OpenMM code with the backbone's topology and positions (N, CA, C; nanometers):
from openmm import Vec3, app, unit

residues = "UNK UNK UNK UNK UNK UNK UNK UNK UNK UNK UNK UNK UNK UNK UNK UNK UNK UNK UNK UNK UNK UNK UNK UNK UNK UNK UNK UNK UNK UNK UNK UNK UNK UNK UNK UNK UNK UNK UNK UNK UNK UNK UNK UNK UNK UNK UNK UNK UNK UNK UNK UNK UNK UNK UNK UNK UNK UNK UNK UNK UNK UNK UNK UNK UNK UNK UNK UNK UNK UNK UNK UNK UNK UNK UNK UNK UNK UNK UNK UNK UNK".split()
positions = [
    Vec3(-10.5262, 4.7940, 10.7877),
    Vec3(-10.4992, 4.9197, 10.8121),
    Vec3(-10.6210, 5.0068, 10.9080),
    Vec3(-10.7278, 4.9814, 10.8604),
    Vec3(-10.8603, 5.0283, 10.9412),
    Vec3(-10.8667, 4.9703, 11.0649),
    Vec3(-10.8422, 4.8524, 11.0903),
    Vec3(-10.8610, 4.7879, 11.1957),
    Vec3(-10.7152, 4.8656, 11.3221),
    Vec3(-10.6180, 4.8704, 11.2563),
    Vec3(-10.5042, 4.9375, 11.3525),
    Vec3(-10.5290, 5.0927, 11.3971),
    Vec3(-10.6081, 5.1247, 11.3034),
    Vec3(-10.6331, 5.3095, 11.3438),
    Vec3(-10.7607, 5.2797, 11.4286),
    Vec3(-10.8606, 5.1920, 11.3989),
    Vec3(-10.9687, 5.1700, 11.5097),
    Vec3(-10.9034, 5.1376, 11.6861),
    Vec3(-10.8453, 5.0533, 11.6636),
    Vec3(-10.7210, 5.0255, 11.7583),
    Vec3(-10.6887, 5.1354, 11.8501),
    Vec3(-10.6163, 5.2163, 11.7919),
    Vec3(-10.5571, 5.3392, 11.8185),
    Vec3(-10.6670, 5.4492, 11.8714),
    Vec3(-10.7612, 5.4488, 11.8054),
    Vec3(-10.8681, 5.5479, 11.8616),
    Vec3(-10.9391, 5.4887, 12.0227),
    Vec3(-10.9580, 5.3685, 12.0162),
    Vec3(-10.9976, 5.3055, 12.1384),
    Vec3(-10.9357, 5.3020, 12.2656),
    Vec3(-10.7885, 5.3490, 12.2351),
    Vec3(-10.7311, 5.3528, 12.3819),
    Vec3(-10.7254, 5.4548, 12.5030),
    Vec3(-10.6884, 5.3788, 12.6133),
    Vec3(-10.7219, 5.4681, 12.7321),
    Vec3(-10.6376, 5.5663, 12.7290),
    Vec3(-10.6898, 5.6880, 12.7922),
    Vec3(-10.6134, 5.8419, 12.8021),
    Vec3(-10.5105, 5.8051, 12.8415),
    Vec3(-10.4514, 5.7421, 12.9595),
    Vec3(-10.3016, 5.7309, 12.9907),
    Vec3(-10.2353, 5.6808, 12.8984),
    Vec3(-10.2866, 5.5444, 12.8446),
    Vec3(-10.2015, 5.4861, 12.7463),
    Vec3(-10.1499, 5.5746, 12.6181),
    Vec3(-10.2794, 5.6445, 12.5731),
    Vec3(-10.2757, 5.7499, 12.4780),
    Vec3(-10.1533, 5.8214, 12.4991),
    Vec3(-10.1572, 5.8938, 12.6204),
    Vec3(-10.0649, 5.9819, 12.6551),
    Vec3(-9.9171, 5.9538, 12.6564),
    Vec3(-9.8889, 5.8168, 12.7253),
    Vec3(-9.7669, 5.7503, 12.7039),
    Vec3(-9.7202, 5.7150, 12.5699),
    Vec3(-9.8254, 5.6758, 12.4766),
    Vec3(-9.7527, 5.6542, 12.3276),
    Vec3(-9.7271, 5.7990, 12.2746),
    Vec3(-9.7883, 5.8975, 12.3254),
    Vec3(-9.7442, 6.0252, 12.2560),
    Vec3(-9.6269, 6.0783, 12.3179),
    Vec3(-9.5967, 6.0657, 12.4380),
    Vec3(-9.4489, 6.0987, 12.5202),
    Vec3(-9.3274, 6.0235, 12.4204),
    Vec3(-9.3918, 5.8690, 12.3963),
    Vec3(-9.2541, 5.8063, 12.3325),
    Vec3(-9.2458, 5.8133, 12.2118),
    Vec3(-9.3451, 5.8623, 12.1306),
    Vec3(-9.3475, 5.9407, 11.9688),
    Vec3(-9.2656, 6.0497, 11.9898),
    Vec3(-9.2595, 6.1369, 12.0588),
    Vec3(-9.2077, 6.2492, 12.0966),
    Vec3(-9.0410, 6.2388, 12.1075),
    Vec3(-9.0253, 6.1663, 12.2071),
    Vec3(-8.8895, 6.1091, 12.2398),
    Vec3(-8.8433, 6.0382, 12.1094),
    Vec3(-8.9024, 5.9516, 12.0237),
    Vec3(-8.8598, 5.8832, 11.9157),
    Vec3(-8.8140, 6.0010, 11.7962),
    Vec3(-8.9168, 6.1150, 11.8110),
    Vec3(-8.8560, 6.2180, 11.7201),
    Vec3(-8.7722, 6.2990, 11.7659),
    Vec3(-8.7317, 6.3179, 11.8657),
    Vec3(-8.6246, 6.3912, 11.9158),
    Vec3(-8.5098, 6.3261, 11.8865),
    Vec3(-8.5025, 6.1766, 11.9122),
    Vec3(-8.3923, 6.0679, 11.8649),
    Vec3(-8.3490, 6.1087, 11.7149),
    Vec3(-8.4494, 6.0802, 11.6443),
    Vec3(-8.4325, 6.0956, 11.5082),
    Vec3(-8.3973, 6.2355, 11.4703),
    Vec3(-8.4388, 6.3373, 11.5210),
    Vec3(-8.3534, 6.4559, 11.4899),
    Vec3(-8.2079, 6.4624, 11.5189),
    Vec3(-8.2084, 6.4382, 11.6334),
    Vec3(-8.0410, 6.4193, 11.6629),
    Vec3(-7.9477, 6.3290, 11.5785),
    Vec3(-8.0125, 6.2275, 11.5204),
    Vec3(-7.9827, 6.1317, 11.4027),
    Vec3(-7.9477, 6.2253, 11.3022),
    Vec3(-8.0633, 6.2882, 11.2439),
    Vec3(-8.0098, 6.3478, 11.1274),
    Vec3(-7.9173, 6.4496, 11.1302),
    Vec3(-7.8902, 6.5353, 11.2571),
    Vec3(-7.8170, 6.6555, 11.2530),
    Vec3(-7.6642, 6.5648, 11.2629),
    Vec3(-7.6530, 6.4450, 11.3089),
    Vec3(-7.5091, 6.3699, 11.2995),
    Vec3(-7.4836, 6.3252, 11.1771),
    Vec3(-7.6012, 6.2791, 11.0872),
    Vec3(-7.5754, 6.2321, 10.9789),
    Vec3(-7.5420, 6.3595, 10.8630),
    Vec3(-7.5983, 6.4622, 10.8991),
    Vec3(-7.5697, 6.6247, 10.8288),
    Vec3(-7.4174, 6.6287, 10.8392),
    Vec3(-7.3715, 6.6194, 10.9912),
    Vec3(-7.2222, 6.6390, 11.0041),
    Vec3(-7.1224, 6.5381, 10.9144),
    Vec3(-7.1829, 6.3987, 10.8910),
    Vec3(-7.1140, 6.3100, 10.8477),
    Vec3(-7.0906, 6.3389, 10.6622),
    Vec3(-7.2186, 6.4210, 10.6306),
    Vec3(-7.1989, 6.4864, 10.4961),
    Vec3(-7.1168, 6.5904, 10.4757),
    Vec3(-7.1032, 6.6831, 10.5791),
    Vec3(-7.0218, 6.8155, 10.5741),
    Vec3(-6.8631, 6.7781, 10.6177),
    Vec3(-6.8362, 6.6746, 10.7038),
    Vec3(-6.7257, 6.6496, 10.7364),
    Vec3(-6.6472, 6.5091, 10.6887),
    Vec3(-6.7424, 6.4217, 10.6683),
    Vec3(-6.6878, 6.3179, 10.5685),
    Vec3(-6.6397, 6.2133, 10.6890),
    Vec3(-6.6456, 6.2352, 10.8209),
    Vec3(-6.5875, 6.1371, 10.8864),
    Vec3(-6.7068, 6.0048, 10.9280),
    Vec3(-6.6178, 5.8711, 10.8811),
    Vec3(-6.7048, 5.7532, 10.9153),
    Vec3(-6.7745, 5.7223, 11.0008),
    Vec3(-6.7129, 5.7674, 11.1475),
    Vec3(-6.7973, 5.7237, 11.2721),
    Vec3(-6.9086, 5.8358, 11.2893),
    Vec3(-6.9031, 5.9466, 11.2117),
    Vec3(-7.0644, 6.0086, 11.2207),
    Vec3(-7.1804, 5.9257, 11.1453),
    Vec3(-7.1170, 5.8710, 11.0391),
    Vec3(-7.2311, 5.7719, 10.9434),
    Vec3(-7.2690, 5.6772, 11.0569),
    Vec3(-7.1735, 5.6116, 11.1034),
    Vec3(-7.2221, 5.4734, 11.1671),
    Vec3(-7.3273, 5.5282, 11.3058),
    Vec3(-7.2595, 5.6381, 11.3709),
    Vec3(-7.3331, 5.6813, 11.5035),
    Vec3(-7.4868, 5.7249, 11.4671),
    Vec3(-7.5008, 5.8067, 11.3286),
    Vec3(-7.6151, 5.8345, 11.3023),
    Vec3(-7.7330, 5.7540, 11.2606),
    Vec3(-7.6701, 5.6103, 11.1558),
    Vec3(-7.7418, 5.5488, 11.1575),
    Vec3(-7.7876, 5.4795, 11.2554),
    Vec3(-7.7154, 5.4301, 11.3859),
    Vec3(-7.7657, 5.3717, 11.4616),
    Vec3(-7.8710, 5.4169, 11.5543),
    Vec3(-7.8685, 5.5412, 11.5618),
    Vec3(-7.9497, 5.6461, 11.6447),
    Vec3(-8.0828, 5.6539, 11.5542),
    Vec3(-8.0979, 5.6459, 11.4253),
    Vec3(-8.2050, 5.6555, 11.3252),
    Vec3(-8.2818, 5.5339, 11.3405),
    Vec3(-8.1846, 5.4111, 11.3367),
    Vec3(-8.2483, 5.2901, 11.3412),
    Vec3(-8.3375, 5.2787, 11.4990),
    Vec3(-8.2424, 5.3329, 11.6243),
    Vec3(-8.3149, 5.3107, 11.7110),
    Vec3(-8.4399, 5.3880, 11.7605),
    Vec3(-8.4528, 5.5013, 11.6807),
    Vec3(-8.5595, 5.5958, 11.6769),
    Vec3(-8.6610, 5.4999, 11.6441),
    Vec3(-8.6616, 5.4578, 11.5217),
    Vec3(-8.7698, 5.3941, 11.4326),
    Vec3(-8.8041, 5.2418, 11.5287),
    Vec3(-8.7128, 5.1999, 11.6075),
    Vec3(-8.7561, 5.0442, 11.6934),
    Vec3(-8.8097, 5.1097, 11.7853),
    Vec3(-8.7653, 5.2384, 11.8779),
    Vec3(-8.8552, 5.3034, 11.9771),
    Vec3(-8.9944, 5.3176, 11.9399),
    Vec3(-9.0096, 5.3810, 11.8398),
    Vec3(-9.1475, 5.4449, 11.8101),
    Vec3(-9.2427, 5.3171, 11.7573),
    Vec3(-9.1868, 5.1932, 11.7020),
    Vec3(-9.2577, 5.0709, 11.6928),
    Vec3(-9.2911, 5.0172, 11.8000),
    Vec3(-9.1945, 5.0128, 11.8917),
    Vec3(-9.2282, 4.9409, 12.0184),
    Vec3(-9.3310, 5.0160, 12.1373),
    Vec3(-9.3047, 5.1539, 12.1192),
    Vec3(-9.4197, 5.2522, 12.2003),
    Vec3(-9.5352, 5.2282, 12.1442),
    Vec3(-9.5949, 5.2134, 12.0286),
    Vec3(-9.6967, 5.2004, 11.9702),
    Vec3(-9.7795, 5.0400, 12.0118),
    Vec3(-9.6527, 4.9476, 11.9605),
    Vec3(-9.7232, 4.8401, 11.9774),
    Vec3(-9.7394, 4.7694, 12.1522),
    Vec3(-9.6519, 4.7995, 12.2147),
    Vec3(-9.6564, 4.7715, 12.3543),
    Vec3(-9.7695, 4.8479, 12.4288),
    Vec3(-9.8214, 4.9604, 12.3624),
    Vec3(-9.9248, 5.0598, 12.4378),
    Vec3(-10.0572, 4.9888, 12.3898),
    Vec3(-10.0587, 4.9286, 12.2727),
    Vec3(-10.1784, 4.8760, 12.2224),
    Vec3(-10.2218, 4.7456, 12.3037),
    Vec3(-10.0918, 4.6586, 12.3363),
    Vec3(-10.1014, 4.5406, 12.4176),
    Vec3(-10.1168, 4.5629, 12.5439),
    Vec3(-10.0562, 4.6535, 12.5938),
    Vec3(-10.0967, 4.6743, 12.7267),
    Vec3(-10.2047, 4.7174, 12.7539),
    Vec3(-10.2722, 4.8120, 12.6690),
    Vec3(-10.4330, 4.8638, 12.6658),
    Vec3(-10.5211, 4.7715, 12.6717),
    Vec3(-10.4800, 4.6480, 12.5673),
    Vec3(-10.5905, 4.5258, 12.5626),
    Vec3(-10.5838, 4.4702, 12.6773),
    Vec3(-10.4608, 4.4329, 12.7571),
    Vec3(-10.4591, 4.3603, 12.8648),
    Vec3(-10.5194, 4.3992, 12.9738),
    Vec3(-10.5264, 4.5285, 12.9972),
    Vec3(-10.5670, 4.6217, 13.1261),
    Vec3(-10.7320, 4.6112, 13.0752),
    Vec3(-10.7971, 4.6206, 12.9603),
    Vec3(-10.9042, 4.6145, 12.9316),
    Vec3(-10.9572, 4.4890, 12.9738),
    Vec3(-10.9058, 4.3696, 12.9627),
    Vec3(-10.9350, 4.2257, 12.9657),
    Vec3(-10.9409, 4.1966, 13.1119),
    Vec3(-10.8686, 4.2401, 13.2096),
    Vec3(-10.8219, 4.2247, 13.3580),
    Vec3(-10.9807, 4.3011, 13.3795),
    Vec3(-11.0157, 4.3889, 13.3686),
    Vec3(-11.1345, 4.4815, 13.4325),
    Vec3(-11.2538, 4.4066, 13.4034),
] * unit.nanometer
topology = app.Topology()
chain = topology.addChain("A")
for resn in residues:
    res = topology.addResidue(resn, chain)
    for name in ("N", "CA", "C"):
        topology.addAtom(name, app.Element.getBySymbol(name[0]), res)
């Protein structure tokens, strides 16, 4: 875990900014998913459950991809220079 945090601290400013925007986007998608899941709780329609679950999964996948791809792209950029 310490190695991961050290890698995140060494990121370039532009890459760090892109990862930040990606995590903000993922958070917004997760909040939308939570609101849809609340609709499922109050209305009991199954389609809201499936849509909310798909959105929450997508938001977690987006967050993971932004972090991993940001670290990979930054390391490739540093090796190319």
